[in-house]
C-alpha positions in Angstrom: -4.8 -24.7 3.3 -7.3 -25.5 0.5 -10.1 -26.3 3.5 -9.0 -23.0 4.9 -9.8 -20.7 1.9 -12.9 -22.5 0.9 -14.5 -21.9 4.5 -13.4 -18.3 4.1 -15.3 -18.2 0.8 -11.8 -17.2 -1.1 -12.7 -20.3 -3.8 -15.4 -20.1 -6.1 -16.4 -22.7 -8.7 -18.4 -21.3 -11.6 -19.3 -18.3 -9.5 -20.6 -19.9 -6.4 -18.9 -19.9 -3.2 -18.0 -23.7 -2.4 -17.6 -26.1 0.4 -14.2 -28.2 0.6 -15.9 -31.3 -0.3 -17.2 -29.9 -3.5 -16.2 -32.0 -6.8 -15.0 -30.3 -9.9 -15.6 -31.4 -13.6 -14.2 -30.7 -16.6 -15.1 -27.3 -18.1 -15.6 -26.0 -14.6 -14.3 -22.5 -13.8 -12.4 -22.2 -10.4 -11.7 -18.5 -9.2 -9.6 -18.5 -6.3 -8.1 -15.1 -4.5 -4.5 -15.5 -3.1 -2.0 -12.8 -2.3 -4.6 -9.8 -3.3 -4.9 -11.7 -6.8 -7.8 -13.2 -8.0 -6.7 -16.3 -10.0 -8.8 -18.0 -12.7 -8.2 -21.8 -13.8 -10.3 -23.7 -16.1 -10.4 -27.6 -15.5 -9.6 -29.3 -18.7 -10.0 -32.9 -17.4 -9.6 -35.0 -14.4 -6.5 -37.3 -13.9 -7.5 -41.1 -13.3 -5.3 -41.3 -10.3 -3.1 -38.8 -8.3 -0.1 -37.4 -10.2 2.8 -35.2 -9.6 2.9 -31.3 -9.4 4.8 -31.2 -12.8 1.9 -33.1 -14.7 -0.8 -30.8 -13.4 -0.9 -28.3 -16.1 -2.0 -31.1 -18.5 -5.3 -31.1 -16.5 -5.8 -27.4 -16.0 -5.6 -24.0 -17.9 -4.6 -20.7 -16.0 -6.8 -17.6 -17.6 -6.0 -15.1 -15.2 -6.1 -12.0 -17.0 -2.4 -10.1 -17.0 -3.9 -7.0 -15.9 -4.5 -8.7 -12.2 -0.6 -9.4 -12.0 0.2 -6.0 -13.4 -1.8 -4.2 -10.6 -0.3 -6.1 -7.6 3.2 -5.0 -9.5 2.0 -1.3 -9.5 0.6 -1.5 -5.7 3.9 -3.0 -4.7 6.3 -0.6 -6.3 4.0 2.3 -4.8 4.3 1.2 -1.4 7.9 0.8 -1.8 8.5 4.1 -3.0 6.6 5.8 0.0 8.6 3.7 2.4 11.3 1.1 2.4 10.3 -2.1 3.7 11.4 -2.4 7.4 11.2 1.3 8.0 7.6 1.2 9.6 5.8 4.2 10.5 7.4 7.5 11.3 8.6 8.0 14.9 7.7 11.0 17.0 10.9 12.6 16.5 10.7 12.1 12.7 7.4 13.8 12.9 8.9 16.7 14.9 11.8 17.1 12.1 9.1 17.1 9.4 7.1 19.6 11.3 10.4 21.8 12.2 11.5 21.4 8.3 7.8 22.6 7.4 7.5 25.7 9.4 11.0 27.0 9.1 12.0 26.0 5.7 14.6 28.6 5.2 16.7 27.3 7.8 19.2 25.0 7.5 19.6 23.6 11.1 16.1 23.9 12.8 16.5 24.5 16.5 
């Protein structure tokens, strides 16, 4: 997945688009785009060998601004307000009912 993200240009190191084989060094800043959020990570140190996922936070610092997460939450809530998930686009019948309602707002049962 990381290789595909690099090939698509979603990963940058110090502002430059990188290849999947690019090595990172302490002090590098990695920017990646995932799920409409631009994450920013600073490399603190490089481990000597492979390690578990729980220990990764020792070697990196997440410097993603909180505004990025708030913007995603705002867009998600606006989308849910407009149309509930799973309802899809309005059907022809829905549009006809809306048109009838707009044309005849005083009628309770449009014909």
